[in-house]
N, C-alpha and C positions, 0 to 999 in steps of 0.2 A: 351531799347525801340528802335523799328525799324519801318520803313515806308514801306507799300506795294505799288504796282504800282497804285492802285486805290486811294491812299492817306490815307488809313485807318492805324491807329496806332495799333501796337500789343505790349502789355506789358507782360513781363515774370516775374512772381512773384515766388520767391524761399522761401520755408518754411523749417524750421528745422524739419525733420521727425525722430522721436525716436521710437525705438522698445519697446513694452511693456515688462517689466521685470518679469511679472507674467502671468500665464494662464488666459485667458479671456473667455473660454468656459463655458457654463452652464453645471452643473453636475446634475445627476439624484437626488442627495440628496437635491439640491436646489429647485426642483420642485415636490418632493414627497408630501409634505404638507406645510402648511403655517407656522407652528411653528418650533422651533429649533429642538425639539426631533422628531425622525423618528419612526413611528410605524411599526413594522415588518409586511410585507404583508401576511405572512402565520403563522399559529399556529405552533410554533416550538415544543410544547409538542405533537402535533399530529404526527409530523415526528418521534419522539421517540417511540410512541406507534405502529406506522406502522412497524418500524424496529424490535421492541420487539416481534411482532406477525408474522413476516415474516419468511418464510421457506428458503429464499435465501439471503436476505440483510445482516444478520449477517456474513455469510461466505464471501461475497464480501468485506465487510468492514474489516473483519479480514485479508483477503488476502492483502489489501492495507496497513494495519497497520503493518503486519509482514514483508512485502517485501520492503517497502519504508524506514522505520526507524529501523526495527527489527534487522538488522545486525550490528548496532552500528554506532558511530560517531568517525571519526579519524581525525588526523592532518597530513598534508603533505606540502612539499615545493611547492611553485607556479612554480618555475623554477628548472630544473634539472642541478645544478651546484655544484661545490665543496663547502662543508659546511665550514662556518666561525664560529668564536666564537659568533658573534652577531646573526647569523642565529640559532645556537644551543640554545642560550638563549631565543630567541623569540619562538622557537619550544616548549621548556619546559614551557614557560609562557602560551602559548595558550592551551597546553595540560591540565595544572592545571585549567585554567579558565573553560574549557569545563567540566571537571570532577566535579567541585565544583559549577556549576550553580544550582544544586539541590542536597541537602544532604540527602533527604528522599528516593530518588530513582535515578536510573541511568538516566542521561540526555537524553539518547535515548528513555527511557520509557516516558518521558515528551512529546516528539514529537510523540510517538506512540499514546498517549492520544489525542494530538492535531489532528492527522489524523483521529482518530475515531470520535471525536466530529464534525470535519469538514464534514465528509462523512454522518453523521446523520442529522446535522442541516444546512449544507452549509457554516458554519462559525465557527471558534474556536478562543479562546482568551487565552493569557498568561499574567500574571501580572509580570511586570519587576521591579526589585528592584535595586537601585543604592546605592553605599556607599557615604560617606561624600564628596568625591572629584568628584562624578558624574560618576564613572565607573559602568558598569553593573556587578553585582556580584551574582544575584540570579534571577531565574524565577520560577513562580508557575502557574500550569495549573488551569484555572477557570473552574471547573467541571460543574457548573450549567449554561450552556450556555444560556438558555432562559431567565435567570434573568438579562441579560445585555441589556441595551438600549444605543443608541448613538444619537448624534445630527448631523445635517448637518455640512458641513465645515463652520466654523465661521470666520467672519472678526475679526481683520485685518490679512494681510499677516505678517508672522513672519520670520525674518532672521534666517536661520538654517545653521550650519557649517557641511559640509560633507567632509570626508577625502578620497582622491583618490591617490594611489601611494605615500603616505606620504605628500601630498600637501592638504592644507585646501582650500575648495571651499565653497563660500557662495551661498545659494539658499533661495528664499523666498517661503513660503508655508503656506497654511491655515490648521488649525487643528480642530478636533472635540473633544467633551467631551463624556465621558461614565459614566454611573451610574448603580449600581447593587442594585436591590430591592428584599429583601427576608424578609418575615414575618413582614412587616411594617418598617424595617430598611433600610436605604439608604446610600450608600457610593459612592463617586465620584472618577473618574479617569481621567487623561489626556492622550491624544494620545501619543504613543511612539515617542520620538524626540522633543516634545514640551518642550522648556527650561524655560518656565514660571513656577512660583510657584502657585499651586492651593490648596485651602482648601478642603480637602476630605469630610468635613461635609456638605458643601453647594455648592461645585463646583465653587466657586468664585475665579477668578485670583487675586493674591495679587499685589498691586501696588509697585513701587520701593521704596516708602517711608514707607511701612509697613513691619513688621516682623511677622513670623509665626513659632511656635514651630515645630520641625522636626516631632513629633508624629502626627501632624495634616496635614502634607504635603501629597498631593495625590501622589500615585504611578502611573506608566504608564501602559497602555494596548497596547499590540501588537496583531493585529488580523491577522488571516489567513483565507481568504475567497475564495470561488470558484466563478469565474465570476466577473462581475462588479456591481452587485446589492449592495445596502447599507448593507444588511445582507447576502450577498452571495446567492447562489442557489444550492440546492442539485443536484448532477449530475443525479439522477434518478427521477427528478421531472416529466418527461414525462411518467413514469411508475407507478405513484401513483394509478391510477385506477386499473391497473393490480395487483399491490401488495395488494390492498384492496379486489379485487375480489377473489384472491387466498385465502386470509384469510377467506372470507365468504364461499368459497367452502370447505375449511378444516372444518369449523364450521358445515356445513351441513352434511359432512361425519361423523364427530364426534357425532353429534346429533342423527344420525341413531341408534347408539348403545344404546342410552338412550330412545328414543321415537319411533324407527322404529319397524315395524311388523316382528316377527320372527316365525310366525305360518307355519310349514312345510307341514301340511296336514289338510284336512277338513273332518269331519264325518257328512254325510247327512242322515237323517232319514225321510223316506216317510211314511205317514199314521200312525205315532205313535210318541212316545217320550221315552227318556231314563228314566229308573227308577232312583230314588234318589240313590239307592245303586250302580247302574252301573255308574252313573255320578261321584260319589266319587271314585269308583274303577278306572275309566279311568284317572281321575285327578291324583291320586296317582301313577298310572302306568307311566304317562308322566313325573312325577317328579323324579321317581326312576330309569327309564330305562337308565342306563349308566354303562360302565365298563363291566367286565366279568359276573357279576350277571344277566345282562339283555340280554345275547346273545341268550338264548334259551327259554326266557319267553314267555308266551302267555296270552291272556286276553279274557274273556267272557263278552259280553254285552247283557243285557236283556232289552227288550222294552215293552211298553204297548200302547194300542190304545189310541188315543186322545179323542174318544167320551165316553170312560169308559164302553163300552158293554163287557159282559163276555160270550156271547153265543158261542157255538162251531161251528156254521155254518157261522161265519164271513168270507165273501168272500175276503175282502181287509185286508191283513195282513201287519204289519209294515215291511218296507224294509230299510236296512242299507247299505249305500254306502260310501266308503272311497276314497277321491279324493286327489291326490298329487298336492300341490300348491307350492312346493319348487322352481319350475322353474321361478316363478315370483318374487322371492326374489332378493334383491340387491346382486350381486355376488362380486363386487369390488367397490373401491371408484369412485364416480362420478366426471366428468369434469377432467379426467386425462390429456387429450390433452390440455385443457385450462390452467391448472396449469403448465404443462411443457412448454408451449409456453410463459407464463408469466415469468417463471424462465429464459428462454433464453433471453427474452427482457431485464430483469434486468441485466444479465451478459453482454449483449451488451452495456448497458449504462456505465458499468464499464470497458468495453473492456477486459473482463476476459474469458479465455477458461475454459472448464469444469474441467480440471485437478487442477486448483487453488481453486475450491470450492467443491472438493470431488467426482466429477463424473469422474471416470477414466476407465469405462468399454470399451470405444472405443479407447483407447490409446495404442500405443506400444512405444518402445524406440525412434524410429525415429520421430514419431509425437509429442511425449512428449518433445523431445529436440527442435523441431521446434517451438512448442507453447511457450516454455520457452524463447527462443531467441527473438521471435517477441514481446511477452509481456514485456520483459525487455527493448527492444528498444523503443517500442511505448508508454508504460505506466509508468513503475517504474523508469527508468533512468531519464526521464524528470521531474518527481515529485521530485526525490532526488536532482536534480540540482536546482530546484526552491526553495526547502527548504534550501539547502546549501547557495544559494545566499542571502536569507533573513537573515541567521545567520551571514555570513561574511560581507555583505554590509549594514545591518541595525542593528542587535543586537550587534555585536562586532565592529562596524565601529569606535567607539570612541577610541579603543585601537590602531588604526593606524598600524596594522600589515602590514609589507612590504614583508615578505619572506614566510609566511605560510598562510594556509587557512584550514578551517574545511570542511569536506565532509562526506557523508553517505557511509558506507561500502556497498558493493554489493556482491552477490554470484558469484562463478565461474561457468559460463555457457558454458565453452569450452567443446568441444566433444573430448574425448580421441582418437577416431578413426581418426578424422580430424588432430589432432596433430601428430599422428603416421605417417599419409600419408605425412604431411608437412615436418616432420623431415627426413623421408626417401628420399624425393625429394631433400631437402637441402643437405643431406649427400652425395647423389649420384652426386650432382652438385659441391661438394667440398666447401660448404659454412658453414658447421656445425663445430664449435670448441668445444673442451672438456669443456670449461667454460660455454658455452651456453647450452650444453646438460645437464650439472650438474644443472644449474639454473632451467631448465624446470622440471627436475625430482624432485628437492627439492620443487618447487612451487606446484607440484601436491600433495605432502605430507603436504603442509602447513608450510614448514620450510624455513628458509633463507639460501641461499647458499653462501659460500665464494669462491672466484675464486682461482684457482691454481696459486701460486706465480711464478712458472717457466714460461719461455717464450713459451714453447710448449702448454700451456693452451689456448693461443689465436691463435694457428695455426690450420687451418681447418684439420679435420681428414683425408680427402681424399688426401690433399696435403702432409701431413706428411707421409702417407703410400706410396705415389708415390716417395717421396724422399728416403725412406728406400729401396724400390724396386729397384730404379735406382742404389743406392750405392751397394746393394747386387749383382746386375748384373755386375757392374764393378769389384767387388771383385772376382766373379766367373771367369771372364776373366783373371784376374791377376793370380789366382790359376792355371788355365789351362796353362798359359804361363810359370809360374815358374816350373810346373811339366814337361813341355816339355824340359826345360833346366836342369832338374835333380837337381833343387835347393830345396832339401827337407826341409831345415830349414825355408825358406820363405813360402813354402806351409803350413807347420804346423802352423806358426804364423797367416797367413791369414785365415786359417780354424777356428782357435780359435776366431779371431775377428768376423768372420761371425756368429759363434754360439752365441756369446755374443749379437750381434745386433738382432738376431732372438728372443732371450729370452727377450730383452728389448722391442721389438715390441709386444710380447705377454703379456707383463706386469709381467713377472716372476722375 
């Protein structure tokens, strides 16, 4: 307590200020609806039917599926250092775990299905199965994505153990529940990482004093969503109208062949009518006139007056006129520009160039290489890293791997011409060694290169040639000097040494 000049007292009150241990922000799931279960904002079945009837969405989704996970899943060391027995054991363990996550199909195919479902519905789910000690041993793709519903994040916060660099870290987190409803049957799941025991029959958490048979314990669901919405959001949501419009344009064009007019000419008769015999003959002629048999055929049409008079002095005789109306027929599909523009918009939503969806007419080698490099850097590589992070830091986090990590393999997008130019510059500058040149050639063929054991394998080629040239020049001077002194024996020996060095330099 202190006193001011005016005599007023000032009291300083100190309070213990503690930081909140859990997030306090409101989530979208908390405000979507009043109940625990969240209703999907969009009809997911509608998304599937739009993709099924689209002329471009399946190609875009297939491009994502093939290029993100299609090259496979590998295991690698996190740091490049000398391998120890412990590191080798962990490498083998991680490899076996990845290979056995699903025994019905390759693990990479599971994630291909995840990507496909995520691009169709905006979200995808896998069912995670643990063994008796709690390790993740199996994953199964939930193929009927629209059958899954989830709750908002439920109270209370649950203490969760997370492993980072071999150290256990405690975090508090709220979890949600999932349920799958098909044909009147319902099964409940808990969110991945929730360490509580749930009854899969009614979604009830079991208290510490209760027991539950393993067969009734709920498995976990791990979700892969696009965006931050509770059920994700398809990346082509802004193109729904265009996708539906293109489908209707295709239906209109297809309907033309069933209900469109195909009359190529019109026969007009003035002041009379065709006789029944001529009408039947004309109809038969139009049905039969095709192929070689109709190339030189002709037809005779007979008419009669409309008033039925038979006098020979009739002034108005029937007149027949044949008019070509083929020019008013539909020549090609309608709304071509509209359909093509919609296609480009959908590709733009996926950030895919034409070459990835089968449109290659405007590409050459240079533009195709550039398109591949940009798409790899901007689209596929970030997606692979995101999925790999989910595998390492969520799915397999409980294994506490310290030296290895899983990653998605990727294609070799290097340009041979650029490599040739780079190697030429490096060689001319004296920086290319035989081991490095061998490594590059072997990698181009997809093989593993073993270094040359000799010391010269790590000596730059230009430096090695310079040494050989300098030594050869010195030998030549010694030979000239010995010849001037008439020392024939020395000259012969030095020439033989020089020849051997030249053969070694040529690799003979």
